[in-house]
C-alpha positions as CSV (number, residue, x, y, z in Angstrom):
1,M,34.4,31.9,-23.9
2,N,30.9,33.6,-23.7
3,A,31.5,35.3,-27.1
4,T,32.4,32.1,-28.6
5,T,29.3,30.4,-27.2
6,L,27.1,33.1,-28.5
7,E,28.6,32.9,-31.9
8,K,28.1,29.1,-31.9
9,M,24.5,29.6,-30.8
10,Q,23.8,31.9,-33.8
11,K,25.4,29.6,-36.3
12,M,23.3,26.7,-34.9
13,H,20.1,29.0,-35.3
14,L,19.5,28.7,-31.5
15,Y,18.1,32.1,-31.5
16,G,16.1,31.8,-28.3
17,M,19.0,30.5,-26.4
18,Y,21.2,33.2,-27.8
19,G,18.8,36.0,-26.6
20,A,18.5,34.6,-23.2
21,F,22.1,33.9,-22.8
22,K,23.1,37.3,-24.1
23,M,20.6,39.0,-21.8
24,S,22.0,37.1,-18.9
25,I,25.5,38.2,-19.6
26,E,24.6,41.9,-20.2
27,S,22.6,42.2,-17.1
28,G,25.9,42.2,-15.2
29,H,24.4,40.0,-12.3
30,P,26.1,36.8,-11.6
31,S,23.7,33.9,-12.1
32,V,22.6,32.1,-9.0
33,A,20.8,29.4,-10.9
34,T,21.9,25.8,-10.6
35,P,23.1,24.1,-13.8
36,D,19.8,22.3,-14.3
37,E,17.9,25.5,-13.8
38,M,20.1,27.3,-16.3
39,I,19.6,24.6,-19.0
40,S,15.8,24.5,-18.3
41,D,15.7,28.4,-18.7
42,L,17.8,28.2,-22.0
43,I,15.6,25.4,-23.3
44,L,12.4,27.2,-22.5
45,A,13.7,30.4,-24.2
46,E,14.5,28.5,-27.3
47,W,11.1,26.6,-27.3
48,E,9.2,29.9,-27.0
49,D,11.1,31.5,-29.7
50,R,10.5,28.7,-32.1
51,Q,6.9,28.7,-31.3
52,N,6.6,32.4,-31.8
53,R,8.5,32.3,-35.1
54,K,6.3,29.4,-36.3
55,I,3.1,31.3,-35.4
56,S,4.5,34.2,-37.4
57,R,5.1,32.0,-40.4
58,Q,1.6,30.5,-40.1
59,L,0.1,33.9,-40.1
60,K,2.1,35.1,-43.1
61,N,1.3,31.9,-45.1
62,A,-2.4,32.3,-44.2
63,R,-2.6,35.5,-46.2
64,F,-5.3,37.0,-44.1
65,R,-6.8,40.2,-45.5
66,Y,-6.6,42.0,-42.2
67,K,-5.7,41.1,-38.6
68,A,-8.7,40.1,-36.6
69,D,-8.9,39.4,-32.9
70,L,-11.5,37.2,-31.0
71,E,-11.6,39.8,-28.3
72,N,-12.5,42.5,-30.6
73,I,-15.8,40.8,-31.9
74,I,-18.9,42.6,-31.0
75,Y,-21.0,40.2,-28.9
76,N,-24.7,41.0,-28.3
77,T,-27.9,38.9,-28.7
78,A,-29.1,41.1,-31.5
79,R,-26.4,39.6,-33.7
80,N,-27.8,36.1,-33.0
81,F,-24.7,34.6,-31.4
82,D,-22.9,34.9,-28.2
83,R,-19.3,34.7,-26.9
84,N,-19.6,31.2,-25.8
85,Q,-20.5,30.0,-29.2
86,I,-17.5,31.7,-30.8
87,M,-15.2,30.4,-28.1
88,R,-16.4,26.9,-28.8
89,Y,-15.3,27.5,-32.5
90,A,-12.1,29.1,-31.4
91,D,-10.9,26.0,-29.4
92,C,-10.5,24.5,-32.9
93,T,-12.1,21.2,-32.0
94,F,-14.0,21.5,-35.2
95,I,-10.7,21.2,-37.1
96,E,-9.8,18.1,-35.2
97,K,-13.2,16.6,-36.1
98,K,-12.7,17.7,-39.8
99,E,-16.0,19.8,-39.6
100,N,-16.9,23.1,-41.4
101,I,-18.4,26.3,-40.3
102,L,-20.8,28.2,-42.4
103,I,-21.2,31.9,-41.6
104,T,-24.1,33.8,-43.4
105,G,-25.6,37.3,-43.1
106,S,-26.0,40.5,-44.9
107,T,-23.1,42.7,-46.1
108,G,-21.0,44.6,-43.6
109,I,-22.2,42.6,-40.7
110,G,-18.9,41.1,-39.7
111,K,-18.8,37.7,-41.3
112,S,-15.3,38.0,-42.6
113,Y,-13.9,39.4,-39.5
114,I,-15.3,36.5,-37.3
115,A,-13.9,33.9,-39.9
116,S,-10.5,35.6,-39.8
117,A,-10.4,35.9,-36.0
118,I,-11.0,32.2,-35.7
119,G,-8.5,31.7,-38.4
120,H,-5.8,33.8,-36.6
121,H,-6.5,31.9,-33.4
122,A,-6.1,28.6,-35.2
123,C,-2.7,29.8,-36.4
124,S,-1.8,30.6,-32.9
125,L,-2.6,27.0,-31.9
126,G,-0.3,25.7,-34.6
127,Y,-2.8,24.8,-37.3
128,R,-2.1,25.6,-41.0
129,V,-4.6,28.0,-42.3
130,L,-5.2,29.6,-45.7
131,Y,-7.6,32.5,-46.3
132,F,-9.0,33.4,-49.8
133,N,-11.7,35.7,-51.2
134,T,-13.7,33.1,-53.2
135,T,-13.9,35.0,-56.4
136,K,-10.1,35.6,-56.4
137,L,-9.3,32.0,-55.6
138,F,-11.2,30.7,-58.6
139,G,-9.8,33.3,-60.8
140,K,-6.4,32.2,-59.7
141,L,-7.3,28.6,-60.4
142,K,-8.4,29.4,-63.9
143,M,-5.0,31.0,-64.6
144,A,-3.4,27.9,-63.1
145,K,-5.3,25.7,-65.6
146,A,-3.9,27.8,-68.3
147,D,-0.3,27.7,-67.3
148,G,-0.2,24.1,-66.1
149,S,0.1,24.8,-62.3
150,Y,-3.5,23.7,-61.5
151,I,-2.6,20.4,-59.7
152,S,0.1,22.2,-57.8
153,E,-2.3,24.9,-56.6
154,L,-4.8,22.3,-55.6
155,A,-2.2,20.4,-53.5
156,K,-1.3,23.8,-51.7
157,L,-4.9,24.1,-50.7
158,E,-5.2,20.6,-49.5
159,R,-2.0,20.9,-47.3
160,N,-3.9,23.4,-45.1
161,Q,-5.9,22.1,-42.2
162,L,-8.3,25.1,-42.4
163,L,-9.4,26.9,-45.6
164,I,-11.4,30.0,-45.3
165,L,-13.5,30.9,-48.3
166,D,-14.7,34.4,-47.9
167,D,-17.6,36.1,-49.8
168,F,-18.8,32.8,-51.3
169,G,-21.5,33.2,-53.8
170,I,-20.9,36.8,-54.8
171,Q,-20.8,35.6,-58.4
172,P,-22.5,32.4,-59.8
173,F,-20.1,29.5,-60.6
174,D,-19.2,28.9,-64.3
175,T,-18.2,25.4,-65.4
176,I,-14.6,25.7,-64.7
177,S,-15.1,27.2,-61.3
178,R,-17.8,24.7,-60.3
179,S,-15.4,21.9,-61.3
180,A,-12.7,23.3,-59.3
181,L,-14.9,23.8,-56.3
182,M,-16.0,20.1,-56.5
183,E,-12.3,19.0,-56.5
184,I,-11.5,21.3,-53.5
185,I,-14.5,20.0,-51.5
186,E,-13.8,16.3,-52.4
187,D,-10.1,16.7,-51.4
188,R,-11.0,18.1,-48.2
189,Y,-14.1,16.1,-47.2
190,G,-13.5,14.1,-44.1
191,K,-9.8,15.2,-43.9
192,T,-9.7,19.0,-43.2
193,S,-12.0,21.9,-42.4
194,I,-13.5,24.9,-44.3
195,I,-15.0,28.1,-43.1
196,I,-17.3,29.7,-45.6
197,T,-18.7,33.2,-45.4
198,S,-21.6,34.3,-47.6
199,Q,-24.2,37.0,-48.1
200,V,-26.3,34.3,-49.6
201,P,-28.4,32.1,-47.3
202,V,-27.3,28.4,-47.5
203,S,-30.7,27.4,-48.9
204,Q,-29.7,29.4,-52.1
205,W,-26.3,28.0,-52.5
206,H,-27.6,25.3,-54.9
207,E,-28.6,28.2,-57.4
208,V,-25.2,29.8,-56.9
209,I,-23.2,26.7,-57.7
210,G,-25.4,25.7,-60.6
211,E,-25.8,22.2,-62.3
212,K,-28.0,20.4,-60.0
213,T,-26.0,17.1,-59.8
214,V,-22.8,18.8,-59.0
215,A,-24.4,21.1,-56.7
216,D,-26.0,18.3,-54.7
217,A,-22.7,16.6,-54.4
218,I,-21.0,19.7,-53.3
219,M,-23.6,20.8,-50.8
220,D,-23.9,17.3,-49.2
221,R,-20.2,17.4,-48.5
222,I,-20.1,21.0,-47.2
223,I,-23.1,20.7,-45.0
224,H,-22.6,17.3,-43.4
225,G,-21.6,18.0,-39.9
226,A,-21.2,21.7,-40.3
227,H,-21.8,24.4,-37.8
228,R,-24.1,27.2,-38.8
229,L,-23.7,30.8,-37.8
230,E,-26.5,33.1,-39.2
231,I,-25.7,36.7,-38.2
232,K,-28.4,39.1,-37.8
233,G,-28.6,43.0,-37.2
234,E,-27.4,46.1,-39.0
235,S,-24.3,46.6,-41.1
236,L,-21.3,47.3,-38.6
237,R,-19.5,48.9,-41.6
238,K,-22.4,51.4,-42.0
239,K,-22.5,52.1,-38.2
240,N,-18.7,52.9,-38.2
241,L,-19.2,55.2,-41.2
242,E,-22.0,57.2,-39.4
243,K,-19.8,57.6,-36.3
244,E,-17.0,58.9,-38.3
245,S,-19.2,61.5,-39.9
246,E,-20.7,62.7,-36.6
């Protein structure tokens, strides 16, 4: 009977229940749980298994460049932010409020790591997140325009509750990229959130985007209700290299 039950659980994709029931059988100890306790335990095992698999899918679909953890962020006053500030972002209230986070600072200072850590945590809370290096994203969208998949690619971006644009402003925007950026920002404005990291101060983003009228429209939508994180201090990447060479 147990073998048949386990087989049916597998066929019904009840993998959490399957694992819990199989472990109970293999333990060799007779269950002292009441029927309602047993059902509760099986339901809980299935729930947790589905939640874990969902988070795994979210992380895979997000396409993060690397794994980042909130606990591994270096917090000190010299960096111009503290743990409480990051934890306020990590609770993802900003996503619920459809707000943006703008993270600026010099190269190697940890902007991408912080953005990715917030993104990883958002995935663990069930939010749909997508990470992109900005230059690569707009290169991809240019190719999509050529092969006719542009609208489909924009729709994929819009379906995510949080879009992370890393290394924004490394290259000035040309006409096609500027137009695509305008469409992305317009699609997301008041509906979903964006985290943008950049070496370029926000005050200079107009110049990076180009074409004043379009830049004004984009900046107005990006900055409205946005949280600012201006990271200070020395390059962490440089410090790590110096430690390794010692």
